[in-house]
C-alpha positions, 0 to 999 in steps of 0.5 A: 487559804488554800495553803492553810488548810493543806498544812491543817491536815498536815498538822492532823495527821501528826496529831493522829500519832498520840502513842505516848513515849518517855524521850530521854533523847528528846531532852527538852521539847517546848515546841512539838509535843507530839508523843509520836515524834519523841517516840521515834526520837528516843528510838534512834537515840537508843540505838545510836548510844547502844551501837555506838555509845555516843549520845544524840540529844534534841532540844527544843525550846522557845526562846533562851534568857536574856543575853544569853546565846545559843552556845553558852545554853548548849555548854550548861546542857553538855555540862550535865551530860555524860560524854561522848554527846552531841546536843542539838539545838532549835531555838524557835523564837529566834529560829536558831540551830546549832549542833555542840558535840563533846569532846569535839573530836566528834565533829569528825563523826559527822558534817555539821556544816552540811547538816546545818547548810542552808541549801539542800540542792546544788543549784541552791548552793551555786545561787547563794555562792554567786549572791553571797560569797564574799571569796572563792573559798566561802563559794567553794565552802557552801557548794561543797557543804550543800545538803542541808536537811534543817534549814531549807524546810525551817525556811518553809512560809507557814502560819499558826500551829500549821508551824509545829509540823514543819519544825517536826519535819526539820528537826527529825530530819537534821537529827536522823542525819547526824544520826546515820553520819555517826553510825555509818562513821563507826561501821554501824547501821541504825535499824530504827532509822532506817526501818519502816516505823520512823521512815514512814512517819518521816515519809508521810509528813515528807510528802503531805508537806512538799505536796502542799507547797507544791499545790500553793505554788501551783495555784498562785501560778494559775491565778496570776495567768488568769488574772493576766489573762483577764486584764489582756481581753478587757 
């Protein structure tokens, strides 16, 4: 109940940004539908294109056609785009995320495995390697490629319309991560990505989102403590 109320506040914060924008680099959006989000994505994508020649597109759809894979979906989109281009895709109902680069030499410009890592921290990567790695090489890969900027946020539990706020944070996180890596590889800096506008926007979302998660955990732990204490007194 308290978690739902808190996340409702986050949704309200997102909805307050109502600046209309044409988002060329938000190639398709069936999920977030937020003008400010679109404006920020477009600003970063436009600057990246101007300074590096690389177009970075974000595609967010509800679902795919029957029997269509996310790889096939991305290939159909890139076939319509001028290269060099990178397409980041999120399929809401399947909870799938992928990044496709064309030409494939663009993969040298950013670390796809790191961006899509399920582990944001070193300790998380170590735990995943212990629990899931089937070989030393797999364990090493999990640890080396930690620092995921999308999946750890998508993995947080939310309900109803509040989930859209989570998608905004996760995909903006990943988009800016890839954009900044491509820019750094080519020796340029993105003012739109590191500047006050987009940074303040995403920082507000992050602080409120993670604050709510921490608060919910605190309430849960406190509730269990008092229940246990009450039982012992009886």
